[in-house]
N, C-alpha and C positions, 0 to 999 in steps of 0.2 A: 703742435697746442700740447697741454698741461692733464695730463690726470683726471684730475680738482675740475674741469672746466667742460671731457670728453661726459666723466659723470654725470654732471649741472643737465648737459642736453640728453643724453638716455631719462633722466628722473623727467623731465620737462613732458615727454614726449606721451612717458611708460606709463599708459588705460591703466597696465592693469594694476601698475604701482599704486596710481593714484585713487581708482575703485580696492584697494583697502587700505584708505586712510581711518582712523577708529571715529570722527568729526567730518560729514559731509553738510552745506550749508548751501540749506535755500538754492533755486533764482529769487531774483531780484524779481520777477515777474508774481511770486508761490510770495515771497516774503508782501510783495502790497496783496493782494488779492486776501492773505491770512490777515493784511492792516486793520484790511474796509471791514470784508467780513468777522471780522470781532464783532463792533460794532450792529451793521446790519446784518442780516444771511441772508445770504439771492436765495428767493423762494423753490418749487419743487421743476421742474424741466419737465415739461412729457416727451415721448424715444421715441413719437411718431408726432409729425407735425393734425393738425385738424385736415377731411376729410376736407371743409369747403375753401380753405387758406390751398391745399391743393389744387384744385379745380380752377380757382385765381388763377393759379401758374398756370396753369396749362394755357391757361383760354390768350390771359395776356405775351404765354410765347412765341404762339401761334399767332397771331398783332402783331408781335414786334417781328414775328421775318414774314411775313406781306407786308410790310413798310421798305424792308429791308428789300427782297426783289421790285417792289415799286422802285425803290429808287437808282438803279441796279440799270429795268428794264427802264426812268427817262431816261440819266445818262444815255444809255448804248440810242436814243433816241433822238437825242441832240446832237450829239458826235454827228450821230445821219443824216443832221439839217445840215447842222456845220457844213460837213463834206457835200450837201449835195447843190451850196450852194454859192463854194470859193470855184471861179476861174480857177483854170484850168487855167 
């Protein structure tokens, strides 16, 4: 392998070399958000969620847990019924 190709490969994966670059281009997402927020900046976002929102999520998580456990119990009962009725 020629020496200049080896140097190119070393530079390609050398993060220290990339960090020393004079100009760093922002990511595509950063450019997109900057363009979007230029005309319509986002509103303030609270650090913590509203307590009302949190309590409703807790309630819904218990409901979803009950639904999943109910479905598992129904499948177990259905499989037991099928095995009970199957002739051997």
